[in-house]
Structures are given as C-alpha cells and as structure tokens.
VEXRO-952205 format. One record per atom (N, C-alpha, C): residue in one letter; x, y, z. Coordinates in pm, whole numbers, plus 50000, padded with zeros to 5 digits. Layout:
N
AXYZ...
***
This chain:
407
X500954987950006X500114999149992X500955013849988X500625022449906X501275034049899X501425042950036X502415046650061X502655055350207X502055066850196X501815072950082X500975086550064X499665083950102X499065071550061X497655068550097X497495066950236X498375058850298X498405054150437X498675067150537X499415077050487X499595090950536X498205098450563X497615097650444X496295104550443X495265097550551X495205084550576X494575076350662X494885080450807X496265081650823X496615085050951X496255099350972X496255106750901X495835122050917X494535122250942X493565114950859X492315113150893X491825108451034X492575098751084X492395094351236X492735106151326X493735111951304X494215121151397X493405134651409X493355140551273X492785153251245X491135153151262X490505142051194X489175141351195X488575132151291X489205119251320X488855110551426X488655116951558X490085116951629X489995124051769X490215137851766X490585142251653X490575158351643X491675162151759X492785158751753X493825162151872X494065177151873X493995181351979X494075196651995X495685199252066X496025211752055X497425213452112X497565213252254X498445204552284X498775202752449X498055190852484X497215182452417X496475169552453X497435159252471X497405150052566X497855136452554X497045129052461X497915117852430X497155107352317X497505094652359X496615084752366X496805072252417X496305063252289X497345054052236X497065046652120X497095031852158X495785022852136X496065009952172X496015001952025X496934995352028X497344986351887X497704972051920X497534962051829X498264950851825X499414951351760X500174940251741X501474941551681X501594940051544X500494940551466X500454938751327X500894948851221X500704963651272X501154972651184X502124984851252X503124979951302X504014990251383X504405002651290X504595002351154X504915013451079X503795022051052X502525016551067X501365026351069X501175033051181X501285026751293X501295031651421X502275042951456X503285039851403X504535050851389X504115063851329X503415062151204X502865073551131X501645080951205X500945072351288X499945079251352X500515087651460X501335082851518X502155089051656X502695101951600X503285100251482X504005114151419X502885123251385X501925118551335X500655127951276X500125134251430X500185127951522X499465132551666X500545145151703X501845140851691X502805153351738X502775164351637X502335162051505X502255173251419X501085182051443X500075176451502X498715181851560X499015188551694X500355188551744X500835196451858X500405188352001X500255175351990X499935166952114X501235167752206X500765167452322X501915169652433X502705157552456X502035145752441X502605132052463X501805121052399X502345113052335X501705099652276X502115088052345X501255081452397X501775067952464X501085057152380X501865046552327X501315034252265X501175021552351X499985016552383X499735003652467X499564993152362X500614981552368X500444972352269X499774960652333X499064951452252X498504939452298X498874928352199X498804916152254X499024904352153X498274892652213X497554887152123X496464878152160X497084865652232X498224860252180X498824846952242X499194850552388X499654862052412X500134867052556X498744866752646X497694870452591X496614873552668X496064858352707X496174848752612X495764834752655X496674827252750X497984830452752X498764827652853X498674832652989X498214844452985X497814850153138X496694844753179X495704842053095X494514835653146X494694821653185X495644814853131X496004799753137X496694800153283X497494806253299X498494806053435X498074814053561X497494824753533X497334833653646X495754828453720X495694831753850X494344831653927X493424842453876X492234838453891X490984849453887X491474859253975X491794857054086X491934867654191X493054877854142X494204872454102X495154879654038X494854886753904X494084880953794X493434887553692X492724899253724X491754898353823X490734907253848X491064919053941X492554916853985X492834926954092X493424940154019X492844950654065X493304963754019X494374967954110X495604971154071X496684975454131X496724989054156X497324993954280X497405007954318X497815016754193X498935011354133X499535020954014X498595021653912X497475012453878X496615013753779X495465022753820X494995023253953X494255032553994X494915047953983X496135048353994X496755061653977X496835064953828X496995056853762X496895056753618X495445063453578X494425055753627X493115059953592X492835074153655X492935078353765X493085090153804X493595101253718X494865098653668X495515107253566X494655108953464X494105099053394X493245100253270X492025107853299X491525107353419X490335115853463X490705130553468X492055134053516X492325146353509X492845152753372X493765143953303X494405146653169X493235148253051X492435138453054X491395134952946X492135133552809X493035123952817X493875122952681X492855116552574X493165118552434X492485113352326X492825097852330X491965090552282X492135075452269X491865070552130X492855065452064X492805059851945X492945045051957X491925037351905X492055023851907X492175018551767X493235011851736X493665005351607X493434989451615X492384985451559X492074971751582X492414963651469X492964951951505X493464944251362X493394928351423X493034926051546X492924912051591X492254901151511X492804890151541X492214877351485X490754876751548X489784873351462X488394872451509X488164858351599X489054850951574X489154837351656X490274835451735X491054847151763X492224847851823X492454841551973X491104842552029X491304838852175X490424825152208X490024817852084X489504805352088X490224796252176X489424789952270X489984781052357X490334785452494X490194799852509X490534806352632X489324802152731X489614800952856X488694797952979X487824810652995X486654810352920X485714822652911X485234824153042X484824813753136X484474815653268X485544825453357X486714820453343X487694826853406X487784842453363X487694843553255X488034856753178X486824865553237X485404858953237X484294867553271X484514871753425X484764862953513X484994864053653X485954873453679X487024875453611X488124884653636X487554897253599X486984899153475X486364913953438X485274917753537X484484910053592X483634911853703X484294917853821X485364911153852X485994915854000X486624931353959X487234934853852X487924945753799X486834955753783X485844954153721X484744963853698X484394973953793X483884970753911X483374978154014X484474990554051X485844983754031X486894994954068X487005003453954X487055000653845X487185007853737X486045017053671X484925012553704X483755018553645X483585034253702X483945038253838X483675051453870X484765061053773X485985056053744X486965065353666X486235066053526X485915053453480X485045057053335X483905064453344X483035065953438X481985072653454X482275088253454X483555089053534X483825103653527X484435111153406X484845100053315X485445106453187X484165104953083X482985099953107X481895097553007X481695111652941X481725109252809X481355121952707X482495133752730X483445132652819X484365144352821X485555143652748X485995130252674X487025128352610X486875125152471X487745126552366X487795124552243X488155108852224X487575100852122X488225087652099X487815084251954X488515072851904X488135070551777X488555056351758X487785047651698X488175034351665X488195032551530X489455029151483X489785026951326X490385010751342X490805008151187X491264994951181X492354993551072X493294983551095X494534981751028X494374967151005X494984960750891X494954946250859X495774938650955X495474926651014X496314919051077X496374907350983X497264897250992X497424887750891X496294874950914X496194873551039X495124863451062X493674867451038X493524881151065X492274887051032X492114885550872X493194890850800X493094891350662X492664877450594X493454867150663X493164852850606X491774848450629X491114852550752X489624850950779X488724855950679X489114868950641X488104876350556X488244870250400X489524868250377X489894862750232X490614849950233X490034838450263X490554828050295X491364819150184X491024823050069X491534816149934X492844824349884X493174832949956X494424840749914X495694837749994X496764843449922X498034841150001X497894854250101X498714852950206X498684861450313X499054875050258X499974875650172X500274890850148X498984896250044X498614888049967X497484892749896X496274895449975X495964888050068X494784889750159X494954903450255X496154905450291X496464918550362X496244930150265X496754928350155X496614941550050X495294944050023X494324932350011X492914933249981X492184939250094X492594935950215X491994942550333X492354954350368X493554959350323X493814973050327X493024980250232X492794977250128X491904984550021X490594985150067X489874974450140X488794975450186X488514984450296X489484984650373X489524995550487X489425008750444X490365012450371X490565024850306X489405030050226X488815020550133X487635024150069X486445027550160X486055017750247X485075019950333X485035031650436X486415035150457X486575046850553X486785060350484X486415059150350X486345070350272X487935079250270X488825072450231X490285077450226X490325078950070X489925091750053X490075095949911X491125108049879X491065116049772X492055124149761X492035135949878X490795136449928X490405146850038X489665140650148X490115131950215X489025123150297X488695133250406X489235144150455X488565152950560X487235160650505X487595164150369X486265171450316X485305159050291X485645147250245X484695137450232X483675133850352X484495135550470X483915131250598X483025144350641X483335155050598X482305166650643X481165164150550X481235160750429X479915157750360X479095147450407X479905136550445X479245123550514X478545129550637X479405134550726X478545138650848X477275148850846X477325156450739X476185164750703X475115156050656X475165146350580X474225136150538X473625128950663X474335124350749X474095118350884X473195125650951X473585139050972X472845146451076X471345151751011X471235150050869X469975152850812X469115141550829X469525128850844X468795117350859X468385120351000X469205121151103X468955122351239X467975133151254X468065143351216X466965155951240X465735151251189X465505143151089X464205138451042X463675127951129X464495118251200X463965108951273X463515116151423X464325125751464X464015132951579X462855141951573X462485145751441X461185150851422X459935144251450X460035132451425X458815122251428X458185120251585X459015123851665X458525119251789X458035103351827X459195096451777X458935081451803X458975075251932X457845067351963X457625060252085X457915045752072X458105039351960X458355026651948X458935023151802X459735014451799X460215008751671X459854994651659X459074990651565X458644976751536X459634971151404X460354960851437X461044955351356X460654939851305X460494938351173X460144925051129X460874921651003X461084907950985X461834904350875X461554888750833X461844885050716X461504871050682X462014859450764X463224862650828X463904854150913X463264849151046X462044856151067X461354854851184X461514864551297X462464875451276X462404886051358X461144895451388X460704896551501X459454903851535X459684910951665X459934921551640X460524927751789X460084942951794X459534947951915X459144960751942X459944966352040X460694976752015X461444986052121X460944996752143X460795001452288X460325013852320X461635024352343X461095036152305X462145046252297X461965056452440X463035062252468X462885072452579X462455086352529X461465090052614X460765102652557X461845114952531X462835116052622X463885126252595X464945120452508X464795110852432X466015104652358X466225112352225X467315110752176X467875120152056X468415111551962X468295108551840X469025103451754X470425108951711X471305099551715X472685107451666X473245098251560X474445105351502X475045096951410X476105106351326X477355101251297X478475108251236X479215112751355X479655124451343X480525131451434X479915132551574X480655136451670X480125140051807X480945151751867X480445158251975X481025169152031X481185164952175X482545165052223X482635161952378X482095174252462X482165172252595X481595180552699X482745192652702X484035190652637X484745202052635X484685208652506X483765206252435X483225214152309X484225210552196X484745198052189X485585194952093X484975185351981X484745186851854X484165178851774X485015167551721X484565154151708X485345144651681X484455133751616X485235123051563X484365110751496X484985098051551X484005093151650X484275081751724X484625069251645X483925066551525X484225055151444X484515057951296X485465052851260X485975053551106X486115039051070X485185033851002X484075041450920X482955039851010X481845047550960X480585048951033X479435051150930X478345042750945X477075046950873X475705048750934X475815047051079X474725045251159X474095056351223X472835058151227X471895067251300X471655057051418X471865062651533X471525055851670X470865061151767X470445052951864X469655059451976X469825048552096X469665054552223X469545044552331X468035043252374X467665029852348X466185027152383X465895028152541X464695028252578X464255026252708X464415013952776X465185014352879X465605000752941X464184995852980X463784982652959X462844974553016X461784974352910X461744979952781X460724981852691X461454974552561X461304960052549X461704952452443X460844939352463X459934936152343X459104924652335X459144917552195X459644904352202X459654897252088X460824892352072X461334884951945X462314878651900X463184884351791X464584884551792X465324889551686X466554878751644X466524879851499X467584869851481X468754877351421X470054871351436X471064878251390X471404874651257X472104884851181X472244881551032X473894880051007X474704883551078X476064881451060X476714876951195X477934870251197X478644864751307X479054878151386X479104873851528X479484883251643X480824879151689X481954886951674X483004884851736X483174890551897X483084880651998X482954884852120X484184879152199X485054888152254X486324883552328X487124874652254X487194877152128X488114869552035X487624856852008X486254854552001X485534842551967X484374844651883X483904836651790X482854839451703X481514833451765X480474838651755X478954835651789X478384836351666X477684825051629X477144826451470X475634821251478X474884825351386X473414821751360X472744821951506X472434832251565X471784834151683X470564840551698X469744838551789X468324844951810X468314849151976X467694859452006X467504863552128X466274867152152X465334862552241X464034867352274X463914874852400X463154887252376X463054896552504X461684896052554X461654898252688X460434899852766X460754909852868X459634921752859X459824933052955X461174936952942X461844938852827X463194943752804X464414936252812X464164925352871X465154915252919X465344902752828X466574900952790X466824888752705X466764876552798X465584868052775X465304857152858X465594844352781X465934845452657X466414833652605X467334837252490X468344829452462X469494830952385X469744817452291X469794815252187X470164804152114X471074806151989X472084799651978X473034799851877X473414785151814X473824784851665X474374772751631X475844772751672X476534783951691X477864783251733X478164793651827X478714788951948X478894800052058X477824802252141X476824792252163X475914794852234X476024798852394X477214791152433X477574791652588X478284806052596X478964809852505X479674822852499X478474832252503X477574831252432X476544840752405X475784842752549X475544834152603X474864833452745X475794838552837X477024833752828X478024842152929X477944857652913X478074861552807X477864875852760X476664882552831X475384876752810X474264881552845X474164884553000X474844873853067X474914872553218X476054881153284X476774889153212X477944895253271X477704903153396X476494910353399X476064918553503X474444921953457X473564928453565X472194929153542X472034935853420X472834944953379X472414952053249X472684945953121X473404936153122X474044929053009X472964924852937X471724920452995X470734913952911X469564923752875X469904936452883X469124946652838X469534955352709X468714960752637X469304967252534X469974982252557X471114985852481X471614997752515X471825007952399X471305001152275X471485009052146X470435002552034X469855010051962X469125007451825X469785017051725X470415009451614X471155016651525X470615011751378X470295021451301X469885020451167X470965021951073X471155012050980X472025012550882X471425007450739X471435012550618X470935008150526X471824998150453X471114987950390X471904978050304X472724983650203X472064996450161X472955002650037X474005013950109X475055007650186X476105015050228X477305009550175X478485016550168X479735009350105X480284998750175X480154997050309X480464984650356X479654972850316X478254974850305X477264963250272X477524959350112X477754970950043X477844969649913X479144963949858X480154963849941X481374956549909X481234941949913X480284938149966X479964923849980X480874915350074X481774922250145X482724916050230X482214912650389X482384899950439X481944898650557X483254900450656X483494910050726X484724914650772X484964905850927X483944899850968X484144893551102X484674903551227X484234916251206X484674927051289X483624937251323X483244937851436X482054946351459X482034960751395X483384966951411X483554980551346X482774980351213X483174971651135X482754972351012X481244966150976X481094953351034X479884947151014X478754952051089X479084962151183X477704966951231X477604982551133X478484984151061X478284995750965X477834990450833X477274977350833X476784971650698X475554966750719X474884968850829X473544964450870X473014971850979X471674970950997X471034976151113X471474966651234X471594971251353X472204964251482X471374969651597X471634961451681X471124962751816X472374962151909X472404967452027X473524964752129X472934959752258X473644949552341X473494946152447X474134953952548X473694958252652X474404964252749X474444979052770X475464986352785X475535000652823X474885008852704X474005019652757X473635028652659X474325040252651X474005051052590X474815061452563X473925075152611X474635080852718X473975092052785X473935104052688X474785103852595X474915117252497X473525115052392X472715103852408X471535103252336X470315109052403X470625114552522X469555123452576X469525138152552X468365142152516X468415158452491X468725165752615X469715175552579X470285184152691X471145176752780X471865163852741X472485156352834X473745165852890X474075176252814X475225183852872X474775189053013X473585192753042X473195199653161X472485188553269X472945175353224X472375165253325X473605155353372X473565150153497X474585142553543X474255127353461X475235118153468X475075107353412X474055099053471X474185100853622X472935091053676X471625096653640X471355109353607X470085114253578X469775109353443X470575109253339X470305102153213X470235088253235X470825079953325X470195065053335X468895064153406X468485073353476X467345073853545X466115075353463X466455081153340X465485085553238X465275072653175X466285063653159X466055049953104X467135044853008X468415052353021X469635047452962X470165036553024X470415025552979X470845012053041X472245014053096X472615007053177X474095006053233X474504994553250X475664991053211X476354978953210X477744977653195X478524967153225X479904966653193X480334963053049X479354957452961X479554955052820X478684965852745X479084964352617X478374971152519X478694964352393X477824954052340X478094945152239X476894945852133X477514951952000X476584953851902X476524939051831X475184934551771X474914924951696X474104928751585X474334922951462X473644925251325X472344919251297X471324929151274X470194921351260X469434925951097X470264933651037X469794939550906X469854929250795X469014927750708X469074918950602X468064927150485X467934919850371X467094924550267X465754924850282X465234917950384X463724917750404X463414926450528X464284932350594X464104939650721X463094952650712X462064951650769X461324962650754X460914968950917X461084983050941X461094990351061X460014999451045X458825000351125X457845009951122X458075017451278X457845031751271X457865040451380X456395041051419X456285037851552X454995041951611X455235055751675X454605066451655X454765079151696X453865083251806X454355094251870X453475099551976X452015105351946X451935109051798X450675114751770X449885100951722X450125090051723X449605077851673X450085074951547X450615079651467X450925077551334X451955066651331X451805056351228X452805047851210X453715051951068X454915053651096X455675061150988X456845050350932X456875045850810X457585035750769X459295042950769X460245035550835X461635039750849X462345031750763X462135018950763X462995009650676X461965001150581X462264997650444X461704988550363X462594980750297X462554967550304X463444958650239X464924961750270X465234967250391X466374966750438X467134982650417X466354989850354X466975003650321X465785014850373X466385027450380X465595037550411X464275037850352X463315042550409X462075044750345X461725059750322X462725066650333X462415080250320X463735087950277
***
C-alpha cells in the first residue's frame, strides 16, 4: 500500500477522528500487526501539537497465556498504580485511538468463565473512573489489517494478497479519498440530516420485522435523541468516534423490548465467534438466547451483569452503504455493524438524551439509559427487514423497507 495513501489515513484518524488539540495527551491502543502505521499515527499526533503520545500494545497469544496461568483473583485485581493511572486519565482526558486488527478467533479456547469472573472483579473498581470521563474525552476506533484477520476475510488468498485486499477494503469504506477530511464533512452532514428527520417524528416505539422470523418492538425514551456521524465532547471538541460509520443510533428505554430478533452476521466477542443466533426479549430483558455456534459464550455475555441482558442501542444502517455493497463479511464489529442495522446489549449512551450536557450521568440513566459493563453490537439487518415507527401522535411511519431507508 502506498505510503502517501496511508499517510492520509493517519491524518484522517488524528485530525478528523480524535481531532487532537494542542497540548493534549494521546493514548493509542494497538496490536503488533502494523507497527509502521502506528508510528505514522504517532507522528501525525505530534504534528497536531500533542503533548505526549503513549502506545499500549497487545498480543492475543500473551492474553491466552495470562488467562491460562494466572488466578482469577490476580487477573481481576486492580493494582494501586493502575488506580493512579486511571485518576491521571480523569484529570488529563487524553485522546484515545484504538487501532484494531486482532484475529476474530484469536482467543478461541480461552477459559471464558475465568475471563468473565476476572472482568467482573475489576469492573466495580474501574467503573467510577470511566463514569467520570464519560462524554468528556475524544476517542476514535479505526482498523488496520492483521494477517490472521485478513486470512479469515479472504481465505482463498496468500497472506500478502489478503493483507493488500483488506487494506483496500478498509481505506475504501473509511472514505480515504484525495481529500478524506472534506469527504467526511459531507458524510457527517448527510448523517445529521437523517437524524434531524428521525428526531422530528416523536418516535415512541420501533417495530422490527423480517422474513427470518424477527418480530421485535422496542420502546424509546421520551427525551431520547438520534445521533450519527461526528460527536462533540463536553469540552466542546468535535470528533468522529468510529471510522468508518454509517449508523443513526439511539439508546432505547431500558425494560421496553418485546419479541424475538435473529442475527444476520457473526458476532466476534472476546476473540471468539458467535454465529446464527437469536435472542428473545420479555419486558426488555433477554430471556432466551440460542446459537448454532458459541451459544455458551452468548449466554455468558448476556449474564455479565444485570444490565447485560437489556438493550443499550438501536442503530439504523441501510443495506445500500459502502460496507454492505462491498459484499465483504469482515468478522469485525466496527465494519459489520456499519453494513447492517444492529442492536447492542449492555451499556447505553447518555449523550443520546436531549440536553445531556446539563444532566448528570445518573440522571440520564434514571430516564431509561441502560448501564452495564458490556456494550456488544449484533447485526440484524437484511434485505427483508422492515422497521416502522409508532409515533406520539399515533401515526405509523415507515423507516425501513427491504433493508433500506423508506424516506
């Protein structure tokens, strides 16, 4: 891949993604797959006048070793130095860049019960720090190819050819053109127009139906607000959390979901795949989950904490989007969620509440935004998906027909 093109991608992530401001610290989370590109991103951060850039590397085989040999107690223990680091993050509010490239099956065989228990031990200690940073910092999730991931997406190719093909797909769907920042300004404008229309309807419920058996009704929060594309932090800094993104999303009312929904793409959770699954909801809670592959893992995910069985997001994505039209199954939530309508189990977003800037996080949750240690998107969009909005004035307005926008 030409370095000039990769440089534009790095600039997009830094300038349009997190939108680094002069004097800010930056944290970059990355696997070991693309060190040269990580170096490029670090340099672009410094060119944007970042004060300090720190890279935190991860490697799935090491993660598997830690979970094989350490005790649950040790894995879940939050050390004093980690608490100090979290406190520093609350004070400094660094930009966070996540460059994902991991193998979708890279943690296959890991002891999921051990991992879940360790996360449950650490979460109550880390949660207060995360809550204090909520909506105050800029962050961006983007992707780079990893060899195992590329071979999963393009199994019939040599590794080098698969890596090249995955780079091309990432750059195309991320709108890395001659002027990617201008392209993203136009894209964000289109997303905002969609959200403005949805917000004008006064939607009380969404009713999802599809030929695969999906028949689900989800209630909305009266104070809820559709969002999409770029976001603005409580510091007043505009940024793009996901590159790419095609979704208009909202956090639904906790406790108001009835019916059954069927997945249409695999879900990669904790480095393992869950495939061909369905979830049935009663009074907002997932009461039954079945899967052809990964059913035990799916039920572990739903039982991580009380909020994990409730919905935290409804997102609308047309089948006519660059990612969907590429015909590629990425086995990666960042891309697959932007190829199809999806729901998320777990944590909802406080910034989907109108006037959230003048409310506390707890006040937003009291209005109906779900809280959980997880937020896991799963795809439900397909060519037969229809969505109707039941509005406050009694009207039923078609939102999706045949997997695409009805307006």
